[in-house]
MOPAC internal coordinates of N, CA, C and O (Angstrom, degrees):
PM7 1SCF
backbone

  N    0.0000 0     0.00 0     0.00 0    0    0    0
  C    1.4515 1     0.00 0     0.00 0    1    0    0
  C    1.5137 1   108.83 1     0.00 0    2    1    0
  O    1.2310 1   120.11 1   -31.13 1    3    2    1
  N    1.2877 1   117.40 1   148.87 1    3    2    1
  C    1.4476 1   121.46 1  -176.44 1    5    3    2
  C    1.5212 1   111.05 1  -104.05 1    6    5    3
  O    1.2310 1   121.24 1   -12.96 1    7    6    5
  N    1.3227 1   115.23 1   167.04 1    7    6    5
  C    1.4582 1   120.41 1   179.03 1    9    7    6
  C    1.5221 1   109.60 1   -79.61 1   10    9    7
  O    1.2310 1   121.27 1   -14.50 1   11   10    9
  N    1.3099 1   115.18 1   165.50 1   11   10    9
  C    1.4667 1   120.52 1  -179.40 1   13   11   10
  C    1.5333 1   110.94 1   -63.58 1   14   13   11
  O    1.2310 1   120.40 1   136.99 1   15   14   13
  N    1.3329 1   116.85 1   -43.01 1   15   14   13
  C    1.4701 1   118.96 1  -178.28 1   17   15   14
  C    1.5193 1   111.02 1   -66.27 1   18   17   15
  O    1.2310 1   120.00 1   141.31 1   19   18   17
  N    1.3216 1   117.60 1   -38.69 1   19   18   17
  C    1.4648 1   120.55 1   178.30 1   21   19   18
  C    1.5244 1   110.55 1   -66.23 1   22   21   19
  O    1.2310 1   120.42 1   140.30 1   23   22   21
  N    1.3232 1   116.79 1   -39.70 1   23   22   21
  C    1.4633 1   120.94 1   178.84 1   25   23   22
  C    1.5266 1   110.82 1   -64.41 1   26   25   23
  O    1.2310 1   119.68 1   135.03 1   27   26   25
  N    1.3371 1   118.22 1   -44.97 1   27   26   25
  C    1.4676 1   121.28 1   178.91 1   29   27   26
  C    1.5278 1   111.17 1   -64.57 1   30   29   27
  O    1.2310 1   120.34 1   140.20 1   31   30   29
  N    1.3434 1   116.96 1   -39.80 1   31   30   29
  C    1.4606 1   120.78 1   178.90 1   33   31   30
  C    1.5392 1   110.44 1   -62.83 1   34   33   31
  O    1.2310 1   120.68 1   135.44 1   35   34   33
  N    1.3311 1   116.31 1   -44.56 1   35   34   33
  C    1.4655 1   119.49 1   179.21 1   37   35   34
  C    1.5221 1   111.70 1   -68.32 1   38   37   35
  O    1.2310 1   119.94 1   145.07 1   39   38   37
  N    1.3237 1   117.73 1   -34.93 1   39   38   37
  C    1.4662 1   121.09 1   176.91 1   41   39   38
  C    1.5167 1   110.49 1   -61.22 1   42   41   39
  O    1.2310 1   120.15 1   137.91 1   43   42   41
  N    1.3322 1   117.32 1   -42.09 1   43   42   41
  C    1.4621 1   120.95 1   177.72 1   45   43   42
  C    1.5207 1   111.57 1   -64.65 1   46   45   43
  O    1.2310 1   119.82 1   142.30 1   47   46   45
  N    1.3321 1   117.95 1   -37.70 1   47   46   45
  C    1.4690 1   121.97 1  -176.46 1   49   47   46
  C    1.5243 1   113.15 1   -75.73 1   50   49   47
  O    1.2310 1   119.96 1   136.93 1   51   50   49
  N    1.3220 1   117.68 1   -43.07 1   51   50   49
  C    1.4592 1   119.76 1  -171.47 1   53   51   50
  C    1.5199 1   113.63 1   -97.39 1   54   53   51
  O    1.2310 1   119.58 1   162.40 1   55   54   53
  N    1.3189 1   118.41 1   -17.60 1   55   54   53
  C    1.4535 1   120.95 1   178.88 1   57   55   54
  C    1.5240 1   112.23 1    91.62 1   58   57   55
  O    1.2310 1   121.13 1   -15.00 1   59   58   57
  N    1.3100 1   115.44 1   165.00 1   59   58   57
  C    1.4628 1   121.86 1  -174.23 1   61   59   58
  C    1.5247 1   112.64 1   -68.07 1   62   61   59
  O    1.2310 1   119.97 1   140.27 1   63   62   61
  N    1.3355 1   117.65 1   -39.73 1   63   62   61
  C    1.4652 1   120.57 1  -177.74 1   65   63   62
  C    1.5314 1   111.27 1   -65.72 1   66   65   63
  O    1.2310 1   120.28 1   132.20 1   67   66   65
  N    1.3368 1   117.06 1   -47.80 1   67   66   65
  C    1.4637 1   120.34 1   179.24 1   69   67   66
  C    1.5314 1   110.97 1   -68.73 1   70   69   67
  O    1.2310 1   120.21 1   147.48 1   71   70   69
  N    1.3312 1   117.21 1   -32.52 1   71   70   69
  C    1.4628 1   121.26 1   175.90 1   73   71   70
  C    1.5317 1   110.38 1   -60.77 1   74   73   71
  O    1.2310 1   120.24 1   133.07 1   75   74   73
  N    1.3322 1   117.14 1   -46.93 1   75   74   73
  C    1.4601 1   121.08 1   178.99 1   77   75   74
  C    1.5312 1   110.72 1   -64.35 1   78   77   75
  O    1.2310 1   120.22 1   139.90 1   79   78   77
  N    1.3317 1   117.18 1   -40.10 1   79   78   77
  C    1.4664 1   121.04 1   178.50 1   81   79   78
  C    1.5297 1   111.04 1   -61.52 1   82   81   79
  O    1.2310 1   120.38 1   134.19 1   83   82   81
  N    1.3235 1   116.88 1   -45.81 1   83   82   81
  C    1.4636 1   120.43 1  -179.36 1   85   83   82
  C    1.5269 1   111.80 1   -66.86 1   86   85   83
  O    1.2310 1   120.07 1   140.58 1   87   86   85
  N    1.3112 1   117.47 1   -39.42 1   87   86   85
  C    1.4688 1   119.27 1   179.82 1   89   87   86
  C    1.5302 1   111.19 1   -67.97 1   90   89   87
  O    1.2310 1   120.03 1   145.53 1   91   90   89
  N    1.3223 1   117.55 1   -34.47 1   91   90   89
  C    1.4550 1   120.60 1   178.63 1   93   91   90
  C    1.5295 1   111.39 1   -71.43 1   94   93   91
  O    1.2310 1   120.00 1   142.22 1   95   94   93
  N    1.3396 1   117.60 1   -37.78 1   95   94   93
  C    1.4616 1   120.89 1  -173.71 1   97   95   94
  C    1.5187 1   114.07 1   -97.29 1   98   97   95
  O    1.2310 1   119.53 1   140.34 1   99   98   97
  N    1.3263 1   118.50 1   -39.66 1   99   98   97
  C    1.4626 1   121.08 1  -176.26 1  101   99   98
  C    1.5238 1   113.32 1  -105.36 1  102  101   99
  O    1.2310 1   120.02 1   153.15 1  103  102  101
  N    1.3171 1   117.57 1   -26.85 1  103  102  101
  C    1.4521 1   120.42 1  -176.21 1  105  103  102
  C    1.5203 1   112.33 1    79.84 1  106  105  103
  O    1.2310 1   119.81 1  -165.77 1  107  106  105
  N    1.3131 1   117.97 1    14.23 1  107  106  105
  C    1.4527 1   123.41 1  -179.66 1  109  107  106
  C    1.5204 1   107.95 1  -153.72 1  110  109  107
  O    1.2310 1   120.72 1   -21.08 1  111  110  109
  N    1.3311 1   116.24 1   158.92 1  111  110  109
  C    1.4554 1   119.59 1   177.31 1  113  111  110
  C    1.5135 1   109.01 1  -108.95 1  114  113  111
  O    1.2310 1   121.17 1   -43.59 1  115  114  113
  N    1.3352 1   115.36 1   136.41 1  115  114  113
  C    1.4557 1   121.33 1   179.53 1  117  115  114
  C    1.5107 1   108.72 1  -139.93 1  118  117  115
  O    1.2310 1   121.28 1   -36.89 1  119  118  117
  N    1.3324 1   115.16 1   143.11 1  119  118  117
  C    1.4563 1   121.39 1   174.91 1  121  119  118
  C    1.5132 1   107.14 1  -126.62 1  122  121  119
  O    1.2310 1   120.63 1   -50.22 1  123  122  121
  N    1.3197 1   116.40 1   129.78 1  123  122  121
  C    1.4539 1   118.80 1  -178.20 1  125  123  122
  C    1.5088 1   111.89 1  -164.47 1  126  125  123
  O    1.2310 1   121.49 1     9.49 1  127  126  125
  N    1.3212 1   114.76 1  -170.51 1  127  126  125
  C    1.4597 1   122.85 1  -178.34 1  129  127  126
  C    1.5260 1   109.90 1   -90.70 1  130  129  127
  O    1.2310 1   121.26 1   -49.19 1  131  130  129
  N    1.3165 1   115.19 1   130.81 1  131  130  129
  C    1.4665 1   120.58 1   174.97 1  133  131  130
  C    1.5223 1   108.43 1   -70.87 1  134  133  131
  O    1.2310 1   120.27 1   -51.99 1  135  134  133
  N    1.3382 1   117.08 1   128.01 1  135  134  133
  C    1.4536 1   121.77 1  -177.86 1  137  135  134
  C    1.5329 1   110.40 1   -97.37 1  138  137  135
  O    1.2310 1   120.29 1   121.00 1  139  138  137
  N    1.3230 1   117.04 1   -59.00 1  139  138  137
  C    1.4709 1   120.05 1  -178.23 1  141  139  138
  C    1.5237 1   109.52 1  -170.79 1  142  141  139
  O    1.2310 1   121.36 1    -4.23 1  143  142  141
  N    1.3313 1   115.00 1   175.77 1  143  142  141
  C    1.4594 1   123.46 1   174.56 1  145  143  142
  C    1.5237 1   107.52 1  -121.72 1  146  145  143
  O    1.2310 1   120.52 1   -43.83 1  147  146  145
  N    1.3322 1   116.62 1   136.17 1  147  146  145
  C    1.4662 1   119.22 1   178.83 1  149  147  146
  C    1.5224 1   110.16 1   -87.83 1  150  149  147
  O    1.2310 1   120.46 1     2.27 1  151  150  149
  N    1.3226 1   116.74 1  -177.73 1  151  150  149
  C    1.4691 1   120.52 1  -175.63 1  153  151  150
  C    1.5152 1   113.23 1   -71.38 1  154  153  151
  O    1.2310 1   119.60 1   166.87 1  155  154  153
  N    1.3335 1   118.36 1   -13.13 1  155  154  153
  C    1.4656 1   121.10 1   176.56 1  157  155  154
  C    1.5229 1   112.04 1   -91.24 1  158  157  155
  O    1.2310 1   120.04 1   173.87 1  159  158  157
  N    1.3155 1   117.52 1    -6.13 1  159  158  157
  C    1.4586 1   121.29 1   179.02 1  161  159  158
  C    1.5128 1   113.92 1    95.65 1  162  161  159
  O    1.2310 1   119.27 1  -175.64 1  163  162  161
  N    1.3252 1   118.99 1     4.36 1  163  162  161
  C    1.4603 1   122.46 1   177.63 1  165  163  162
  C    1.5230 1   109.37 1   -75.62 1  166  165  163
  O    1.2310 1   120.56 1   -40.61 1  167  166  165
  N    1.3401 1   116.54 1   139.39 1  167  166  165
  C    1.4628 1   121.56 1  -179.21 1  169  167  166
  C    1.5198 1   109.25 1  -105.34 1  170  169  167
  O    1.2310 1   120.63 1   -43.29 1  171  170  169
  N    1.3226 1   116.41 1   136.71 1  171  170  169
  C    1.4551 1   122.47 1  -176.91 1  173  171  170
  C    1.5211 1   110.20 1  -113.42 1  174  173  171
  O    1.2310 1   121.00 1   -41.83 1  175  174  173
  N    1.3413 1   115.70 1   138.17 1  175  174  173
  C    1.4547 1   122.46 1  -176.68 1  177  175  174
  C    1.5249 1   109.67 1  -131.17 1  178  177  175
  O    1.2310 1   121.62 1   -19.46 1  179  178  177
  N    1.3442 1   114.51 1   160.54 1  179  178  177
  C    1.4589 1   120.51 1   177.80 1  181  179  178
  C    1.5224 1   109.13 1  -149.66 1  182  181  179
  O    1.2310 1   120.79 1   -38.35 1  183  182  181
  N    1.3337 1   116.10 1   141.65 1  183  182  181
  C    1.4492 1   123.03 1   174.59 1  185  183  182
  C    1.5168 1   107.30 1  -143.26 1  186  185  183
  O    1.2310 1   120.45 1   -78.36 1  187  186  185
  N    1.3204 1   116.74 1   101.64 1  187  186  185
  C    1.4568 1   121.36 1  -176.69 1  189  187  186
  C    1.5176 1   112.85 1   -86.18 1  190  189  187
  O    1.2310 1   119.80 1   166.92 1  191  190  189
  N    1.3222 1   117.99 1   -13.08 1  191  190  189
  C    1.4586 1   120.56 1  -172.38 1  193  191  190
  C    1.5162 1   114.32 1   -86.61 1  194  193  191
  O    1.2310 1   120.01 1   132.18 1  195  194  193
  N    1.3327 1   117.59 1   -47.82 1  195  194  193
  C    1.4518 1   119.27 1  -166.88 1  197  195  194
  C    1.5265 1   115.82 1  -117.52 1  198  197  195
  O    1.2310 1   119.81 1   174.68 1  199  198  197
  N    1.3056 1   117.97 1    -5.32 1  199  198  197
  C    1.4567 1   119.54 1  -179.43 1  201  199  198
  C    1.5247 1   110.80 1   -84.53 1  202  201  199
  O    1.2310 1   121.25 1   -16.22 1  203  202  201
  N    1.3026 1   115.22 1   163.78 1  203  202  201
  C    1.4571 1   121.03 1   177.96 1  205  203  202
  C    1.5239 1   109.78 1   -70.06 1  206  205  203
  O    1.2310 1   119.53 1   -26.04 1  207  206  205
  N    1.3311 1   118.50 1   153.96 1  207  206  205
  C    1.4700 1   119.64 1   179.22 1  209  207  206
  C    1.5306 1   111.42 1   -57.76 1  210  209  207
  O    1.2310 1   121.26 1   -39.11 1  211  210  209
  N    1.3170 1   115.19 1   140.89 1  211  210  209
  C    1.4662 1   124.77 1  -178.03 1  213  211  210
  C    1.5313 1   113.48 1    63.14 1  214  213  211
  O    1.2310 1   120.20 1  -163.75 1  215  214  213
  N    1.3264 1   117.22 1    16.25 1  215  214  213
  C    1.4610 1   121.82 1   172.08 1  217  215  214
  C    1.5238 1   109.93 1  -127.61 1  218  217  215
  O    1.2310 1   120.88 1  -153.91 1  219  218  217
  N    1.3374 1   115.93 1    26.09 1  219  218  217
  C    1.4555 1   120.52 1  -174.45 1  221  219  218
  C    1.5194 1   113.10 1   -89.27 1  222  221  219
  O    1.2310 1   119.47 1   168.36 1  223  222  221
  N    1.3191 1   118.62 1   -11.64 1  223  222  221
  C    1.4630 1   122.19 1   179.44 1  225  223  222
  C    1.5202 1   109.25 1  -122.43 1  226  225  223
  O    1.2310 1   120.96 1   -41.89 1  227  226  225
  N    1.3137 1   115.77 1   138.11 1  227  226  225
  C    1.4554 1   118.80 1   178.70 1  229  227  226
  C    1.5126 1   109.99 1  -150.72 1  230  229  227
  O    1.2310 1   121.60 1   -16.08 1  231  230  229
  N    1.3323 1   114.55 1   163.92 1  231  230  229
  C    1.4630 1   121.73 1  -177.81 1  233  231  230
  C    1.5261 1   108.40 1  -122.46 1  234  233  231
  O    1.2310 1   121.21 1   -39.41 1  235  234  233
  N    1.3161 1   115.29 1   140.59 1  235  234  233
  C    1.4623 1   122.20 1   173.23 1  237  235  234
  C    1.5240 1   105.56 1  -107.57 1  238  237  235
  O    1.2310 1   120.97 1   -75.81 1  239  238  237
  N    1.3225 1   115.75 1   104.19 1  239  238  237
  C    1.4628 1   120.82 1  -175.83 1  241  239  238
  C    1.5206 1   110.42 1   -68.34 1  242  241  239
  O    1.2310 1   121.13 1   -32.82 1  243  242  241
  N    1.3154 1   115.45 1   147.18 1  243  242  241
  C    1.4579 1   120.98 1   179.50 1  245  243  242
  C    1.5264 1   110.80 1   -70.18 1  246  245  243
  O    1.2310 1   120.70 1   137.72 1  247  246  245
  N    1.3288 1   116.27 1   -42.28 1  247  246  245
  C    1.4596 1   120.79 1  -177.78 1  249  247  246
  C    1.5220 1   110.18 1   -92.27 1  250  249  247
  O    1.2310 1   120.90 1   -31.06 1  251  250  249
  N    1.3283 1   115.88 1   148.94 1  251  250  249
  C    1.4619 1   119.28 1   176.17 1  253  251  250
  C    1.5191 1   110.88 1   -70.49 1  254  253  251
  O    1.2310 1   120.33 1   140.10 1  255  254  253
  N    1.3175 1   116.98 1   -39.90 1  255  254  253
  C    1.4610 1   121.73 1   176.56 1  257  255  254
  C    1.5167 1   107.46 1   -89.15 1  258  257  255
  O    1.2310 1   120.50 1   -99.27 1  259  258  257
  N    1.3132 1   116.64 1    80.73 1  259  258  257
  C    1.4537 1   120.45 1  -173.90 1  261  259  258
  C    1.5208 1   111.55 1   -91.06 1  262  261  259
  O    1.2310 1   122.13 1   -20.55 1  263  262  261
  N    1.3048 1   113.53 1   159.45 1  263  262  261
  C    1.4506 1   122.79 1   177.22 1  265  263  262
  C    1.5229 1   106.44 1  -133.25 1  266  265  263
  O    1.2310 1   119.24 1   -52.15 1  267  266  265
  N    1.3210 1   119.06 1   127.85 1  267  266  265
  C    1.4616 1   119.50 1   179.93 1  269  267  266
  C    1.5256 1   113.89 1   -58.26 1  270  269  267
  O    1.2310 1   119.60 1   163.95 1  271  270  269
  N    1.3212 1   118.38 1   -16.05 1  271  270  269
  C    1.4572 1   120.67 1   176.11 1  273  271  270
  C    1.5302 1   111.35 1   -72.71 1  274  273  271
  O    1.2310 1   119.65 1   174.26 1  275  274  273
  N    1.3344 1   118.28 1    -5.74 1  275  274  273
  C    1.4583 1   121.77 1   178.47 1  277  275  274
  C    1.5263 1   112.19 1   -82.33 1  278  277  275
  O    1.2310 1   120.09 1  -178.71 1  279  278  277
  N    1.3225 1   117.44 1     1.29 1  279  278  277
  C    1.4581 1   121.13 1   175.93 1  281  279  278
  C    1.5226 1   108.43 1   -90.44 1  282  281  279
  O    1.2310 1   120.49 1   -48.31 1  283  282  281
  N    1.3211 1   116.67 1   131.69 1  283  282  281
  C    1.4626 1   121.11 1   178.28 1  285  283  282
  C    1.5289 1   109.89 1   -66.77 1  286  285  283
  O    1.2310 1   119.67 1   -23.49 1  287  286  285
  N    1.3357 1   118.23 1   156.51 1  287  286  285
  C    1.4661 1   120.84 1  -177.62 1  289  287  286
  C    1.5290 1   114.09 1   -57.95 1  290  289  287
  O    1.2310 1   119.72 1   139.47 1  291  290  289
  N    1.3205 1   118.14 1   -40.53 1  291  290  289
  C    1.4594 1   120.32 1   179.17 1  293  291  290
  C    1.5165 1   112.31 1   -64.56 1  294  293  291
  O    1.2310 1   121.18 1   138.24 1  295  294  293
  N    1.3270 1   115.36 1   -41.76 1  295  294  293
  C    1.4638 1   119.32 1   177.99 1  297  295  294
  C    1.5262 1   110.66 1   -70.49 1  298  297  295
  O    1.2310 1   119.97 1   146.09 1  299  298  297
  N    1.3098 1   117.66 1   -33.91 1  299  298  297
  C    1.4652 1   120.33 1   176.66 1  301  299  298
  C    1.5248 1   110.64 1   -62.94 1  302  301  299
  O    1.2310 1   120.51 1   139.57 1  303  302  301
  N    1.3322 1   116.64 1   -40.43 1  303  302  301
  C    1.4653 1   120.49 1   177.14 1  305  303  302
  C    1.5255 1   110.49 1   -63.54 1  306  305  303
  O    1.2310 1   120.06 1   138.78 1  307  306  305
  N    1.3250 1   117.48 1   -41.22 1  307  306  305
  C    1.4590 1   120.58 1   179.49 1  309  307  306
  C    1.5289 1   110.93 1   -67.42 1  310  309  307
  O    1.2310 1   120.47 1   138.12 1  311  310  309
  N    1.3446 1   116.70 1   -41.88 1  311  310  309
  C    1.4654 1   120.48 1   179.26 1  313  311  310
  C    1.5271 1   111.77 1   -64.68 1  314  313  311
  O    1.2310 1   120.19 1   150.93 1  315  314  313
  N    1.3283 1   117.24 1   -29.07 1  315  314  313
  C    1.4632 1   122.59 1  -179.03 1  317  315  314
  C    1.5267 1   112.18 1   -89.87 1  318  317  315
  O    1.2310 1   119.78 1  -170.45 1  319  318  317
  N    1.3226 1   118.02 1     9.55 1  319  318  317
  C    1.4619 1   124.39 1   177.56 1  321  319  318
  C    1.5244 1   112.32 1    62.98 1  322  321  319
  O    1.2310 1   119.82 1  -146.73 1  323  322  321
  N    1.3363 1   117.96 1    33.27 1  323  322  321
  C    1.4540 1   121.16 1   174.76 1  325  323  322
  C    1.5207 1   111.48 1   -83.88 1  326  325  323
  O    1.2310 1   120.31 1   167.59 1  327  326  325
  N    1.3114 1   117.02 1   -12.41 1  327  326  325
  C    1.4538 1   121.81 1   177.25 1  329  327  326
  C    1.5143 1   110.01 1  -149.60 1  330  329  327
  O    1.2310 1   120.93 1   -24.36 1  331  330  329
  N    1.3239 1   115.82 1   155.64 1  331  330  329
  C    1.4560 1   120.20 1  -179.77 1  333  331  330
  C    1.5254 1   112.65 1   -85.91 1  334  333  331
  O    1.2310 1   120.81 1   150.10 1  335  334  333
  N    1.3314 1   116.06 1   -29.90 1  335  334  333
  C    1.4619 1   120.51 1  -177.65 1  337  335  334
  C    1.5292 1   109.75 1   -96.26 1  338  337  335
  O    1.2310 1   120.37 1   -38.09 1  339  338  337
  N    1.3260 1   116.89 1   141.91 1  339  338  337
  C    1.4741 1   119.11 1   174.50 1  341  339  338
  C    1.5234 1   110.60 1   -69.93 1  342  341  339
  O    1.2310 1   119.61 1   -17.38 1  343  342  341
  N    1.3276 1   118.36 1   162.62 1  343  342  341
  C    1.4684 1   120.96 1  -178.68 1  345  343  342
  C    1.5262 1   114.31 1   -59.25 1  346  345  343
  O    1.2310 1   120.02 1   158.95 1  347  346  345
  N    1.3173 1   117.56 1   -21.05 1  347  346  345
  C    1.4647 1   119.19 1   177.92 1  349  347  346
  C    1.5207 1   111.81 1   -70.86 1  350  349  347
  O    1.2310 1   120.11 1   158.33 1  351  350  349
  N    1.3444 1   117.40 1   -21.67 1  351  350  349
  C    1.4705 1   121.47 1  -178.77 1  353  351  350
  C    1.5193 1   113.04 1  -109.71 1  354  353  351
  O    1.2310 1   119.60 1   160.58 1  355  354  353
  N    1.3143 1   118.36 1   -19.42 1  355  354  353
  C    1.4592 1   122.47 1  -176.49 1  357  355  354
  C    1.5243 1   110.08 1   -94.69 1  358  357  355
  O    1.2310 1   120.57 1   -55.12 1  359  358  357
  N    1.3328 1   116.51 1   124.88 1  359  358  357
  C    1.4703 1   120.57 1  -176.97 1  361  359  358
  C    1.5247 1   111.96 1   -69.57 1  362  361  359
  O    1.2310 1   119.61 1   149.45 1  363  362  361
  N    1.3156 1   118.35 1   -30.55 1  363  362  361
  C    1.4647 1   121.03 1  -179.26 1  365  363  362
  C    1.5271 1   110.78 1   -72.15 1  366  365  363
  O    1.2310 1   120.24 1   138.64 1  367  366  365
  N    1.3216 1   117.14 1   -41.36 1  367  366  365
  C    1.4645 1   120.72 1  -177.54 1  369  367  366
  C    1.5245 1   112.56 1   -81.43 1  370  369  367
  O    1.2310 1   119.77 1   160.84 1  371  370  369
  N    1.3253 1   118.05 1   -19.16 1  371  370  369
  C    1.4641 1   121.43 1  -178.81 1  373  371  370
  C    1.5257 1   108.47 1   -86.60 1  374  373  371
  O    1.2310 1   120.85 1   -94.94 1  375  374  373
  N    1.3059 1   115.97 1    85.06 1  375  374  373
  C    1.4612 1   120.09 1  -177.32 1  377  375  374
  C    1.5193 1   112.72 1  -103.48 1  378  377  375
  O    1.2310 1   120.09 1   154.98 1  379  378  377
  N    1.3228 1   117.43 1   -25.02 1  379  378  377
  C    1.4569 1   119.71 1  -178.65 1  381  379  378
  C    1.5202 1   111.62 1    75.07 1  382  381  379
  O    1.2310 1   120.53 1    22.25 1  383  382  381
  N    1.3034 1   116.60 1  -157.75 1  383  382  381
  C    1.4619 1   122.66 1  -178.56 1  385  383  382
  C    1.5266 1   109.64 1   -84.17 1  386  385  383
  O    1.2310 1   120.92 1   -56.01 1  387  386  385
  N    1.3108 1   115.85 1   123.99 1  387  386  385
  C    1.4642 1   120.14 1   177.82 1  389  387  386
  C    1.5310 1   109.17 1   -88.23 1  390  389  387
  O    1.2310 1   120.52 1   -20.14 1  391  390  389
  N    1.3148 1   116.61 1   159.86 1  391  390  389
  C    1.4665 1   120.33 1  -175.86 1  393  391  390
  C    1.5221 1   112.22 1   -66.33 1  394  393  391
  O    1.2310 1   119.83 1   151.38 1  395  394  393
  N    1.3223 1   117.94 1   -28.62 1  395  394  393
  C    1.4558 1   120.93 1  -176.60 1  397  395  394
  C    1.5264 1   113.05 1   -91.47 1  398  397  395
  O    1.2310 1   119.82 1   173.62 1  399  398  397
  N    1.3374 1   117.94 1    -6.38 1  399  398  397
  C    1.4630 1   120.82 1  -179.85 1  401  399  398
  C    1.5241 1   111.15 1   -78.04 1  402  401  399
  O    1.2310 1   121.29 1   -29.45 1  403  402  401
  N    1.3096 1   115.13 1   150.55 1  403  402  401
  C    1.4583 1   119.68 1   173.98 1  405  403  402
  C    1.5250 1   109.00 1   -70.61 1  406  405  403
  O    1.2310 1   119.84 1   -35.75 1  407  406  405
  N    1.3336 1   117.91 1   144.25 1  407  406  405
  C    1.4609 1   119.01 1  -178.88 1  409  407  406
  C    1.5291 1   112.72 1   -68.29 1  410  409  407
  O    1.2310 1   120.17 1   149.39 1  411  410  409
  N    1.3054 1   117.27 1   -30.61 1  411  410  409
  C    1.4613 1   121.36 1   178.37 1  413  411  410
  C    1.5202 1   109.41 1  -116.85 1  414  413  411
  O    1.2310 1   120.76 1   -29.01 1  415  414  413
  N    1.3078 1   116.14 1   150.99 1  415  414  413
  C    1.4528 1   120.89 1   179.62 1  417  415  414
  C    1.5244 1   110.52 1   -71.60 1  418  417  415
  O    1.2310 1   120.70 1   -47.13 1  419  418  417
  N    1.3105 1   116.27 1   132.87 1  419  418  417
  C    1.4554 1   121.35 1   175.29 1  421  419  418
  C    1.5295 1   107.12 1  -101.80 1  422  421  419
  O    1.2310 1   120.76 1   -58.23 1  423  422  421
  N    1.3147 1   116.15 1   121.77 1  423  422  421
  C    1.4547 1   120.21 1  -175.66 1  425  423  422
  C    1.5214 1   111.55 1   -68.18 1  426  425  423
  O    1.2310 1   121.15 1   -25.71 1  427  426  425
  N    1.3132 1   115.41 1   154.29 1  427  426  425
  C    1.4496 1   121.95 1   174.38 1  429  427  426
  C    1.5308 1   107.61 1   -78.19 1  430  429  427
  O    1.2310 1   119.82 1   -65.09 1  431  430  429
  N    1.2899 1   117.94 1   114.91 1  431  430  429
  C    1.4616 1   122.13 1  -172.98 1  433  431  430
  C    1.5292 1   113.14 1   -95.01 1  434  433  431
  O    1.2310 1   119.76 1  -171.74 1  435  434  433
  N    1.3209 1   118.07 1     8.26 1  435  434  433
  C    1.4509 1   120.99 1   178.50 1  437  435  434
  C    1.5279 1   109.95 1   -60.18 1  438  437  435
  O    1.2310 1   120.62 1   -40.06 1  439  438  437
  N    1.3204 1   116.42 1   139.94 1  439  438  437
  C    1.4660 1   124.12 1   179.21 1  441  439  438
  C    1.5271 1   112.45 1    65.04 1  442  441  439
  O    1.2310 1   120.07 1  -153.18 1  443  442  441
  N    1.3036 1   117.48 1    26.82 1  443  442  441
  C    1.4582 1   121.26 1   174.41 1  445  443  442
  C    1.5279 1   108.13 1  -125.42 1  446  445  443
  O    1.2310 1   120.46 1    -6.39 1  447  446  445
  N    1.3047 1   116.73 1   173.61 1  447  446  445
  C    1.4628 1   120.17 1  -179.62 1  449  447  446
  C    1.5219 1   111.88 1   -69.13 1  450  449  447
  O    1.2310 1   120.03 1   158.57 1  451  450  449
  N    1.3177 1   117.55 1   -21.43 1  451  450  449
  C    1.4556 1   121.30 1  -179.21 1  453  451  450
  C    1.5288 1   112.60 1   -92.12 1  454  453  451
  O    1.2310 1   119.85 1  -171.42 1  455  454  453
  N    1.3199 1   117.89 1     8.58 1  455  454  453
  C    1.4652 1   120.95 1  -179.35 1  457  455  454
  C    1.5226 1   110.45 1   -66.93 1  458  457  455
  O    1.2310 1   120.77 1   -25.27 1  459  458  457
  N    1.3256 1   116.12 1   154.73 1  459  458  457
  C    1.4351 1   121.10 1   179.48 1  461  459  458
  C    1.5343 1   109.92 1   -68.27 1  462  461  459
  O    1.2310 1   121.28 1   -46.93 1  463  462  461
  N    1.3363 1   115.16 1   133.07 1  463  462  461
  C    1.4683 1   120.86 1   177.23 1  465  463  462
  C    1.5140 1   107.26 1  -128.38 1  466  465  463
  O    1.2310 1   121.14 1   -44.97 1  467  466  465
  N    1.2882 1   115.43 1   135.03 1  467  466  465
  C    1.4591 1   118.11 1   178.51 1  469  467  466
  C    1.5160 1   109.27 1   -69.99 1  470  469  467
  O    1.2310 1   121.11 1   -32.62 1  471  470  469
  N    1.3140 1   115.48 1   147.38 1  471  470  469
  C    1.4414 1   120.99 1  -177.67 1  473  471  470
  C    1.5172 1   108.31 1  -105.18 1  474  473  471
  O    1.2310 1   121.05 1   -54.81 1  475  474  473
  N    1.3133 1   115.60 1   125.19 1  475  474  473
  C    1.4506 1   120.89 1  -179.16 1  477  475  474
  C    1.5302 1   109.19 1  -106.30 1  478  477  475
  O    1.2310 1   120.76 1   -52.28 1  479  478  477
  N    1.3214 1   116.15 1   127.72 1  479  478  477
  C    1.4687 1   119.06 1   178.93 1  481  479  478
  C    1.4981 1   112.13 1  -100.08 1  482  481  479
  O    1.2310 1   120.10 1   180.00 1  483  482  481

């Protein structure tokens, strides 16, 4: 949770509409630099100046019902502070679509009605 002054400062910077969006989806307000969008439509941001340590990078998921498995491996490495450059700038993390990857993301179905259940005869 953030302080009142930080919340008011971010409200002034991002505006009322984005403030409501962030509170509904993240439960916190953040203002930062837009970095890039991945192939799933998730938007990545960074603010190195005013955020708390290890809370300087965040993702705005495209879907309301998000799953952290929807982050690509390169972006996951960047979000976890394994590299300083985002995958759009780092040649090692910018791998693109591999031949063995599925063309569309398959959601993690754990703890849902579609989860795998063993069948007992």
